[in-house]
N, C-alpha and C positions, 0 to 999 in steps of 0.2 A: 645756405647750408642747413640741413635738417637738424632740429634740436635733438640732442641725445640725453638720456638720463645719466647723470653723474652724481653718485652719492657723496663723493668727496675726493680729496687729493692728498696722498701721502707725499710729503716733501722730504727727501732724503739728502742730507749733507754728507757727501762722500768723505771717507777717511776720518781722521780726528785723533786727538790724544797723541800717543807715541807713534801713530801712523800718519806722517805728514802728507802722504801721497806724492805727487810729482814735485820736485824742488828744482829751482833754477834762479840764478841772480838774486839770491837772498829771499825769494818768495816761496811760499808753500801752498800747495793745492788746498789743504784742509782749511786755510784761512779764507780763501775765495769761496769755497763751497758752503761754508757756514754763513758768510755774509749774504751770498745769493739765496740760501734757503730761508734765512730769517726774513729777508725782504719779501720773497715769494709767499711765505706763509701769511705775513701781514696783509699783503695786497689781495690774496685770494679771499681772505676773511672780510676785507673791506667790500669786496664785490658780492658777498653773501655765499661764497663757495666754501663748504666745510673743508678744513685742512688740518693735518696733523704732522708734526715734525718727528723724525726718528731721533734727532739730537738737536738740542738748542744751546749747547756750549761745547767747548773743546774737550770732549771726553773720549776715553778709550771705549770703543764699541765693538764687541765681538761680532763675528758673522751671525752667530745664533741669536744674539740679542737684537741686532739690527733687523733681522728677518722677523723675529717675534713681534717687535713693535710695529713693523710695517703691516704684517698680516693680521694683527689684532685690531688695527686702527679702524677699519670699516667692515670688520667681520669677514674679510676675504671676499668681498663682493666683486663680481665681474664688472659692475658699474663704477668701481673706484679706479682712479688713475694714480700711478706712482711715477714721480719725476725724481730721478737720481741725478744730482748735480755734480759735475766733474770738470776738471781742467786737464787737457790732453798734454802729451809730451811725445817726443820722437822726431822733431824737426819739421813737422808740417806747419800749416797756417790755416786758421779759420775754424768754423764751427761744424760739428757733426751731431747727428741724432741717431741712436740705435733703438730699434723697437722690437718687441717680442715676436717670436715665430707664430704665436697664437693670434696675433692682431694684424689688422691691415695697416697701410702706411699713411692713412689720412691725417691723423694727428701729428705724426712725426714730420710729415712734409710741411704742414702748416707752421709748426714750431720753427723749423729751419728757415722757411721763407720769411717769417716775422723777424727772426734774428738778423737775417740778411737785410731787411728793411732798415735796421739800425746801423748799417754800414759795415757789418762784419762779413768776411768772406764765407760763402756757403760751400762747404766741401761736398757732403752727401748725407742722405738719410738711408739707413740700410739695416739689415738683420745680420747678426754674426752667430755662427754655429760652433758648438763645442767640437773640436777636432776628433776626439775619441768617440763621440756619439752625435753625428750631425743632425739627429732629430731633436736635439736639445739646444737651448740658448747658451751662448758662451759665458755671459756674465751672470753670476749667481743671483744678484739683486733682481734681475729680470726672470731668470729661470725658476727661482724658488718663491716667487710672489704670484704665481698663477692662482686664480684666473683674472687677477687685476690687469688692466692695461698698463704695462710697465715700460717706461722709456728711460734711457740714459742720455743726458745732454752734456756734450763736451763743448764749452763756450769758446775755447781757443787753446793755443799751445803755449805752455808756460816757458818753454825753451826757445821760443821764437821772439826776436826782439820787437817786431811790430805788434804781435799779439800781447806781449807783456805790457806794453803801453796801453793798449786797448782794454785789457783786463783791469788795470788799475784805474782807468778813467771812465770806462763805459760799461763795466760789468752789469750794473743795475739796469741800464737801458736794455741790455740783452735779456735780463731776467724779466723785465716788464714785457718784453716781446713774447716770452713764453706764457706769461699770464694772459696776454691778449689772445693768444692761440687757444688756450684752455677755455677762456670765456666764450669765444666764438664756437668752439667745438660743443660746449655744453648748452649753447643757446642762452647764455646769461648776458644781459646788457652790460657793455663795457664802459667804464668811465676811467679816465686817467688818474694819476695821483692827485690828491686834492679834491676828489669827488667830481671831476669835470668842471672845476671852477673856471669861469671865463677869463680869469687872469693868467691862464696857462696857454701856451701855444706849442704845437708839435711841429718840429722842423721838417720841411718838405724839400724835395730835390730842387736845387737852384737858389735856395734861401741863403742869405748872408745876414750877419748882425746888422749891417747898414739897412738892408731892405726890410727886415723885420722891425727895426727901430722906426723907420720912416712910416711903415704901415700903421703902427700903433701910436705914433706921435710922441715918442720918447727918444732920448739920446742913446747912442751906442754905449757910452760909459754907464748910463743907468741900467741898461741891460746886463752889462758885465757885472756891475755891483750886485744886482738883484739875484744873479745866478752863480756868484763866486767863480766867474770864468777867469782863467789865467791866460787864455789865448782866444783868438777870434775864429778858430776852426770849429765848425759845427758838423754834427752827424745827422743824417736823415733819420727821423723818428725821435730825435732828442727832444725832451720836454723843457721848455723855458718858461720861467715866471715873468709876466709882463708887469712892470711897476706901474701903479696908477696913483692918482692923487690921494686915494684912500690909504695907500701905503705910507704916505708922508705925514698925514695929519688926520685926526679924528674929531676935530672941532674943539678939543680941550687943550691943544698944545702938545699932546703926546703923539709919538710916532707909532704907526701901525706897521708891522712887518709880517709877511707871509712866509712860512717855513718852506724851504726847498730841500731837495735831497742833499744829504751830507751835512746839514746844519746840526749844531748842538747848542745847548744853552750857552756854553762857554764861548763858542765861536761867534754867536750873535751878540753876546755881551761885549766881546772884544771889539767887534765891528762898530758898535754904537757907543763905546766908551763908557759903559755902565757896568755894574756888578751883576753877577749871576743871581745873587739873592734879591736884588732890586727887580729883576725880571720875574723871578718866582713870585714875589709879593704883589707886583702889579697885575699878575694874571692868576693869582690864587692857585698856583701849581702845587700839586701834591707830590709830583715826581719830576724827574728831569727828562722823561721820555717825551719826544715830540713826534707829531704826525705831519707828513708832507701836506701843505695846503692850510695848516693851522695858522690862524692870525694871532699874533702876539702884540700886546701893548708894550712899547719901549718907553719907560719913564725917563723924563729929563735928559734924553739923548742929545749929545752935542754934535755928533758927527756920524756920517754913515761910512766913513773911510776906515780902512784898517789902521791900527795903531799898535803894531806889534812891539814897538819900543817901550810901551808902558805896561806890557803884560808881566804880572808877577810870575817868576819862573823858579823851577828847581832843576836838578840834573838827573839824567838817566844814562846808565852805562850800557852800551850795546852788548847783547849776548848772542851766542850762536843761534842762527835761525831767524834773527830779527831782520826786518826790512823797514824802510820808511813807512810803508803802508801799514804794517802791523803795529808799529809804535804809535803812529798817528791815530789809528783806530782805537787803541787801548786808552788814549788820553782824550778821545772825543774831539779831535781836531782834524783839519785837512792836511794832506801831504804837503801842499803848498805853504801852509802856515808853518809847518815843521821846517821846511826848507828855509823860509824867511827868517825864522827865529835863529837859525844856526848859520845863515849866509852860505848855504850849500849850493854848489854848482853842479853836483852829480848826486845820483841816488845810491851810489856805492858806499857801503858802511864797512867799518873795521871792528872786529870784536875788541871790546875794551874802549872804544871811542865814546867820549862823553858828550851828550847832547843836552841842550836846553829844552825843557818841556814846561807847559803851564803848571803852576802850583795851585792846586785847589784851595789849600789852606792859607796860602800867602796872599790872596786877593785882599787888598786894603780898600777896595771901593766901598762907597757908602752903602750900609745895609748888609754887607757880606758878613756872614757869621764865621768866627774862628771855630775850627773843629773841636778845640778844647772846650767850647761852651755848648756844644750840641748835646741835648739830652739823649742818653743812650740806654739801651738794654743789651742783654747778652744773647749770643747765638752759638750753639754748639755744632761744630762741623760734623756732617754725616757722610756716609759713603756716597760717592757720586757728586758731591759738592765741588764747586770751583768758585774762585773769587767772582767770576762773571755771573754765575747763576745766583749766588747769594746777593750780590749788588742788585741784580735785576729784580729779585723777589722783594727787595726793600725799596725799590725805586730810586737808587742812588748810583753814582758812577763807581767804576772799579777803583779809580784813584782816590775817591773819598773814603772807600773802605780801607785802602792801603794806609792812608793818612791817619784815620781813626785808630788803627792798630799798630802804627809804626812798622809796617811790614817792609822788608827789603827783598822779599821773594814772593812769587805767586803760588808757591807750593804750600799745600795745606795738609794737616794731619787729622785723621778721624778723632773726634773728641776735643780738638782744639777749640777754645772759647774765644769768640770774636766780639768786639763792640760794634753795634749797629745802631742807627738813629731810631729813637722812639717817636713814632708818629704822634702820640698823645702827650709826649713830654714826660711820661712816667719813667723814673729812673730806678724803680725797684729792682734790686739784684735778682737775676734769674728769669726775668720776664722774657718771653720768646714768642714773637708773632707767628712763628711757623709751626709750633707744636699744636696738636689737637687740644682744644679747650674743653673744660669741664662743662657738661650740660645736664639738664634735668628735664624729663618729660612730665608735664602736669597730669596728675591723676584726680579722680573724683574726691572732693573734700579738701583739696589743696587750696591754700591762699598764699599770697605773697609773704605774709607774716610767717606762716608755718614753714615755708620753703627757706626763707631767709634765716629763720631760727635754726633749722636743721643743718645749714651749711655755715653757720657762724658769721653771716654777713648782715647788713642792714637792708630794710625794704628799699630805701633810696638807692643803695648799691645795685640791687636787682633791677630797679626801674631804669637807672642810668645805663647799665650794661646792655639792656634790651630795648632801649628807646621807648619805654612804656609811658603813656600819658594818663593811664588810669590804673586802678588796682584789679581790674577785671581780668580773669584768666579763662582759657578754654581747655577742656580735657584734650590731651594729645599735643598741646602747645609745647614747643621746645624752648627752654630758657637757657641762656648763657649764664653760668655761675662765676662771678668775678672772684679771682683768687680762691676758688673753692678748694677745700682740702679733701672732700669726699665725693666720689662719684658712685651713686647707688645703682647705676646701670653702665658698667664699664664698656659695654659693646657699643655705646652711643657717643664715642668721641667724635667731635665734629671738626671738619676742615672747611674753611671758607675759600671758595675758588677765586684765584687772582688772575689778572691778565697774563696770557701766555701759558696757563696751565692746560694740561691734557690729562685724560684718565691714566695713561701710562706713566706720565711724569709723577703724578700723585701716588700711584701704586708703587712706583719705584722708590719714592721718598719714604714710604711707610712700610716697605718690605712686604707688599701683598701683590695681588694680581688684578688686572683689569676686570676679569670675570667676577671676582669676589666683590669688587667695588660696585659693579653693575647690579649684581644680585642683592647686595645689602641695601642699595638705594633705589631698587626697582627701576633701573634705567633701561630703556629700550634702544638707546643709541649712545654713541660716544661723545655727543655734543654737550658742552658745558657752557654755563653763563657766569660772567664775573659776579661775585657775591653769592652764588649758589652754595648752599650748605650740604656737605657730603658727610655721611657716616663713615668712620674709619674703624675697621676691625681692631679690637684690642689685641696686642701681642702679649 
């Protein structure tokens, strides 16, 4: 296939907030589309393909705002692709891809065929016209994002029993198929999750766990354990991790474990009978976010088997709209673990039903910190915030945030003050890692002493805050002022880019626009780098 120029991909998670999309069997479309979109965004960026999300948490998103974010992402380029992720309803079965009237069918066909290679039924790829004006596309997300190449992907039918099982078990395999199709279309070298690590194997037609285990010289049980498999049924295109001797020992008596899809620190700690904190310490982890293919050192692990009977638990009361999948996802565990904890023989839940769930603060394993002893700072809730977005920005789980603040509901109020972990251990009241920090631009004649004196801090404070190893300064150099009380240039508030940030999410957070941010920072594209310093216009 000929290489095509692709400036980037807009990844749109359909529905959200008070709009659940299609609903059936306790499942909601908006949950599936968000999971699919977050995974697709991460994988595209791993492959070096620029990507932007229209939403990265469960928020209400108006039609106008969704379109604004999509169209601003890559400047409305005809070389940009938009993938709008959806789940179908209406009694059918299988996947469909709808593409724009302005585009040809090449990418749509490739996407559907790749999804089919993962074992999903292929219905059709097609164009749909607006009945009152057949010259226009039916779906607004396609129609009003011209000239981008816009496609709407329906991964299955939420009201079909077979598809419901597939969506809960294989959705990310289908999303990976879309990523493969985009990479091929753009002429970008494709590597699977884990960067093409040789310890991964893609299931082919005719494979079985027994034949794969025999080919790699491992046991069927080792394959099951390495991939969290609850059955021996495989899907063509499914990615399996192959356990090796390296997985078991690193020469120091410690176990090495390679992260697979669906893992969390909690589930890995439970599997090996150690605490989450022990794994964090052994791997010098600054957050609980894991990458597929990441190798973790498991300290002093005694067993690779599940031990749910020893899991510290708390209780969760089922609410309207809950499903096993949504509850398991919110606590960072698998659906099977949730079933095992509660001895469930069916996935049907009742409103008011009480379930056992893992207790983040109740873990009494060696090295696990009690949340009461976590050094904290405060964070003030802003418009658009959710527990998920706040937890993600501080690199913690939603449950940790709930426990720190004794929350009994996920509903937040603008202006509400929350406790969040302090990365530095500083417990000064009012500290907030998300607010623009005070900065100063060095002018001719400045010295560290004169700047420190004008802001009422010490020279050592300045050096520590800016990682300076000498007292030499350069004209135009931007210094962070620790606990500064004065900002002599209020238009130079600074925001430091974190993983998952985009220009529109930062603009939205600080009530400005993408264009203003780009102009203020002399940006010629929407691409950001973690650690990049952005000027934020003063309100």
